[in-house]
Every structure is written in structure tokens, then in C-alpha cells.
N, C-alpha and C positions, 0 to 999 in steps of 0.2 A: 413633246417635253415630258421627261420622266417625273412622276409625282411621288414624293416621299410620303408613305402612309404609315399609320401607327404600327401595323403588323411588321413593317420592315425594321422598326426600332426595338421590338421585343422578339427575339429569336431564341426559343427554349434550348435548341441544340447548341447554339453559340454560348448561351449563358451557362449551360451544363458544363461545357468545356472550360469556361472561366473558373467555375467553382471547383472542378476536379483539379485544375492546375494550382489553384490557390490553397486548397485544403492541406496538402503536405507542409506548406510553409507556416500555417497557423496551428497545426496540431503539435503542440509543444511536447507531448509525451509519447508520440509514435516511435521515437527512437528507443523506447524501452520495451517495445513489443515486436515480435516477429509477425509479419503480415502474411496471412494464409488466404489465398484466393481459390482454393480447391472446391469451395462450396458454391461458387458462382455457376448458375445454370442448373444446379441440382435441386430436386424436389425436397419438400419438407422444411419445417420451421424449427423443429427440435432436433438438436444434434448431440452426439456423444464424442468427446474429444479426449486425447491422451493428456496425462499429467504426471510428471516425474515426482516421486516422493523423495524426501530428504532421508539419507541413510542413517542419520543419528550422529551424535558427537563421538569423537575418538575416545578410546579407553586406554588405561595404562596396561602395559604388558611387561611381565617379568623377563629378565634376561634368559634367553634360550627357550622361552615359551612360544607356542604357536600363536599367530595372530588370527583372531576370529574374523571370518569374512561375513559380510552382510550382503544380502541379495539386493541388487539395484532393481527397484520395482517401479512400474508405472501403474497408476490408477486411471480411472476415467471420470470425467465430469460431464454431466448432462445439463445443457441449458438451452433456452429458447432464444432464437435469433430475434433481436429487437429492431425496431424502426425508429430512427431519429429523424424528426421532420420539423420544418418551420415554413411559414408562409408570410408573404408581404403583399400589400395592396397599394398600387400607385395610381393616382389620378392622371387623366390625360393631360391636364394642365401642367402637372409636375414633369411629365415626360417631354412635352412639346416646348415648354418655356421655362422650366424650373432651373434653378441654379445647379451647375455641375452636370454630372451624368447619373441620374437617379437609377437607371437600369443597371449600369455597371456597379453602382454602390449597393444595389439590392443583391447582386450576385456576391459581392464581398461580404455583406452582412449575413447572407444565408450560409456561406462557407464558415464564417466565424461561429455562427450559432451551432452548426452541426459539429464542427471541430471541438468546441467546448464540451459538448455532450459526450463525444467519443473519448476525449481526454479524461473526463470525469470517470467514465467506466474503466479506463485503463488504470487510473489511480485507485479505484475501488478494488480491482483485481490485485494490485500490488499490496494493498493493505491486508491481504490474507496471509502475509508472510508468517512462517513458523519459526525461523531463526530470529533471535533477538539478543540485544545487549543493553545493559543499563549503564547510566552515567549520571553523576551529580550535576554536570553542566555540559553544554555543547562546546567542547574545546578540542585541541589536537589529540589529547589522550582518548577522548570518546571516539573520534574517528579511527584512531589506531586500533582500539578494542573491537570496533565494528568490523574493520578489515580482517583482524585476526579470527573473527567468528567464521570466516569462510573455510578455515582449516587447511588451506593450501595456498600456494602462491602462483599467480599467473600474470601474464602481461596484459590481460584484458583491461580495457578502459572501465573505470568505475564511475558511477553517477550517484550523487547524494541528493535526494529530493527532500526539501524541508520547507516549512512555513517561512515566509520572508523575514519575520521577526527573529526566528531561530537562526536563519542564515546570517543576519546582521550580527547576532551574538557570536556566532562561530567566527566570522571574519575578524571581529575585534579581539577575540580570545587568542587566535593563532598568530596574530601580529605579523611578523616578517615571513612566516611560513605560508602566507596567503599568496596564491598566484592569481593575477588578474586575468580576466577572460581574454583580453586583447593580447596576452602573451602566450595563449594556448595554440594559436595558429591552426594548422590542419588537424590537430588532435581534438578539437572541439567537436562534441557529438551532435549538437543541435543548437539552433538559435535560442537565445535566452539564457545561456549559461552565465551564472553570476561570477564565477571564479573557480578556484580549485585549491584543495589542501590534501597533501600526501597522495597526489595523483587522482583523487576523487573530484570530479567536476560537480559543482554545486548548482542545482536548479531550484528556483524558488516557486512555491505554489501555495496560494491561499485555499486550495482544495484540501490541504492537510491542516489539522489542528496544531496548535502550538504544543511542543513537548514531545513530539515523535517525528522521526525522520526515517527515510528508507535508503539504504545503501544497496545498489544493484550492480550486478554484472550485466553484460549485454543481453537483452531480450529475455527477461524473466517472465514476461507476460506474452500472450498471443492474442492477436486481433484477427478474427475470422470474418472475411468479407463475403457476404451473400450476394449483394448487389451494390454496384458503385452508385455514386450520387446521380439522381435523376431529377430533372427540372420539368415541371409542367406549368402551363399557362392557360388562363381562362379569362373571359370577359364578363363584366357585369354591365350589361347594356343600359340598365336603369341609372346607375350611378356614374357610368362612363369611367370605369376604373379597370385596370389590369391586375389580375391576381396571379402571383407566382408562388409555387411551393417547391421545396427541395426535400428529398428524403434519401436516407441511406440505410441499408439493412446489414447488420453486423452483430458480432458477439465478442466479448473479451473475457479472458480468465487468466489466472496465475498458472503458467505453463510449467515452470521448473522451480520448485521450492528451494533448491540449493543455491539459487542465484540472487537471493535477496535477504538482507538482514534488516530487521526493524531496530532502530536505535532510539531508546527511550531516555528522556530526562526524568530520572526516577525520584520518587518520594521515599524518604527514609521512614520505615515503619517501626514503631515502638510496640513491644509485646509485653503483656503482663499476665500472670497466672493467678487464678482464684478458684474458690469452691472445690479444693482438692478432696477427693474421695477415693476409696479403693476401687471404685468403678469408673473413675475418670476425673475430668477437671474442666474448667472454662479457660479458654485462651482468648484474650481481648487484644485487638489490634487498633492502633491509631497512626495514620488514618485507616479507615476500613478497607479491607481487601476481599472482595466478593469472589465466590467461585472456587475456593480452596477445597481439596479433597484429602483423603488420608495419604494418597501418593505424594502430596506436597509436604508432608511432615515426617520427621524421623524422631521416634521416641526411644531413648536408650536407658538401660538400667545402670547401676553403679559400676558394673563390669564392662560397660560400653557395648553390651549385647543389645541388639534391636528387639524392641517389644512390639507386638502386634497391636495396631490401632484398629479397633473393631468398627468404629463409625465416626464420622465428622459431620456436624450439621450447624447451620446458622439460621437465626430467625430475624436478624437485623441487618441484612445485606452485607455481611462480612465484618461488622464491628466486633462481634464476638462469636466464638465457635464452641460448641459442646463437644469435647473429645472423649469418647468412650474407650476405655482400655482396662484390662485387669491388672491392678497394681497391688503389690504386697504392702501390708500395713507397716508403717514406720520406715519405709524405704524412700530413698531419694532418686528421682529420675531427671533426665533432661529432655527438653523438647526443642527441636530446631525446625523452622519453616523455611523452605526453599525460596530463594528470590523469585519474583514473578515479573513479567513484562511491565515496566513502569514502577516497580516497587522493590526497594532494597530492604530485606527483612532484618530484624534485630538478631543479636547473638542468641545462642542457645539459652534457654531459661530453665531454672530448677523447678521440679514438681515434687512436693513433699507429701507423700501419702500419709494420712493420719493414722495414729496407733489404734 
């Protein structure tokens, strides 16, 4: 008579197959990344991968003038392959007489755990987007502006990833323009799509903070697989438990900057000018906007000619900036600050140099 033993109930190879099959179903954001397996079986843990640079916004061209061409460039990014891993420990009693199938459940839980980590890293890569658009609210105009940021029209499926509260705000704001996920049919890119607006399929994720969403074309990110999921099993003979671990070696990065736009629900910033001198002035911002440089500001004289800004500095995290420039006594200038991701800046302000 055959005897069923504990080792027959825990088969690492079978469990690894279960996890590999289950992973694609629970990796919510794998649809946003091209999967590259060329690293499998190759030595080394630090790799250099290609990355397409964004060519920049379009510029106005006069009638009959030549269009300047921009070199389509690739850069490289170096990163270290990481290992996502998780382990579970099951008692013999749970395996032999427990409720349900604890071994199968362990496989599912391990897959969920690794998938959540890989998804997080794909989302981290996506948040490196360089294209952006601002809006006062998440509504149909905001989605339209984000789509226009791509500069061209294609038939590629768009995906809008946003926090679940922002997704609910968008659904209510667009009203009858909202398409239910059940109506998308074969067009749906992945499980978990909430709905669609203007052809952009909305995916909800609490991995994103409120106030920023990401509109993507197919595969803006890349997921480099070094080794597929591996399951190992060991025994603790003193506690009579079975220990199972799962790990996967991979790396994720933003592959193509032109395929993703960050959509910000922007704060409106009020600017005030004070302490005018012939050597410069103080620019105060509410709320504070940290990280501004001279390139973010335009200073014009009364003839609308640009005046060189010598330096810009802040000592209070962007609540105020000391702007140094050579101003003529008794003259009036205007200063305009460019909009920033998440901030819509005030109109140009007058700067009156003292006599």
C-alpha cells in the first residue's frame, strides 16, 4: 500500500510552476513594461541598459522657414539587479489536517508578495516621467491636455494610472463621457481597469499619492528579468515545520521618456515682490515652490527685452527667493516664473528699481 508522506505534499518544482503561472495574473502593472529576458543566464549583477531621451517640445516656425531637426538620442542607465524574496513557514499539522490547502495557498501568497514588489518598482520607474501637464482638477479637460502633451496622434492604447480617490473624482467629473470597464471588451489592457475616458483606460493604485496621475502609451518602462521565480524548501526538524521561500531577480527602469506624461492637480501660486534694489529683489511664493533656478524665471525691462538674472537662491525651501540682477535706478521691470509640475504660477509681477 502506498503511503502519502509529507515530502509528497510539498514539491518545490510544482510550487514554482504554480507561482510562475500565477504571477502574470496578479502583476497589475506589467502591462506598462516591456519584458526583457536577455539577461537570463548571463553573469554580473550590475547592468547598463538603453534609455530613449525626450526630444523636447515643438517650436513655432515662420512661413517658409526651415524646421530645425533634433537628434533622437539614447542614453544609458546603470542599475543593480535586485532580488525580491519572501518566505513562509507551515507546521506539519497545518499541512496534514488544516483547513483548505495551505501549500497551494502559500504559493499564491508568495506570488502576490513578489508581484506587489515588482509592481512597486515599475511604478517607481514610471514616476521618473519628464513630460508633464497641470490642471486645477481631474476632469475631461485635464485628460485632454495630458493627451495633447504627446505632441502627435496615434492609435495606441493609453493607460491613465492614478490614486483611487483621484480616479473616483475623475469618473464623477466626466459624467456621461465615462466608459465602463465592462464595455471595453477586447480593448482592455489588463485586469483591474476601472473604466476609460477619451480612450485612456484608468487603472487605480494606492502606490501613487493623491494629486498626480500618469498617462502612458504602451511600454514606457522596461522590466529586465535576470532569473525567474525560484522556490526552495527546507525542514526544521525541531519544530516540525516546512519552510518555503520564493525569490526573483530583476530590474525596472523608465525606458522611453516620450511615452509617459505626469498629470498634476496643481496648486495656484501667488507671487509678491519686495526689497527692490538696483542689485536685485526678493520674490516670495505662496505656497512655497522649492528648486527654482534662473532658467525658470524671465526678467524683462520696459522695452520687453530680457535682462540677465545673475543668480537665484532660497534659504527657506522656496518660500522666497533672492533674485540678483543689475537694474537701472528708477526703471520698472517685470518678472515671470514658469509653471512647474504641480504648480501654476502667478502672472508677471512688476519690479520697481528705486531711484
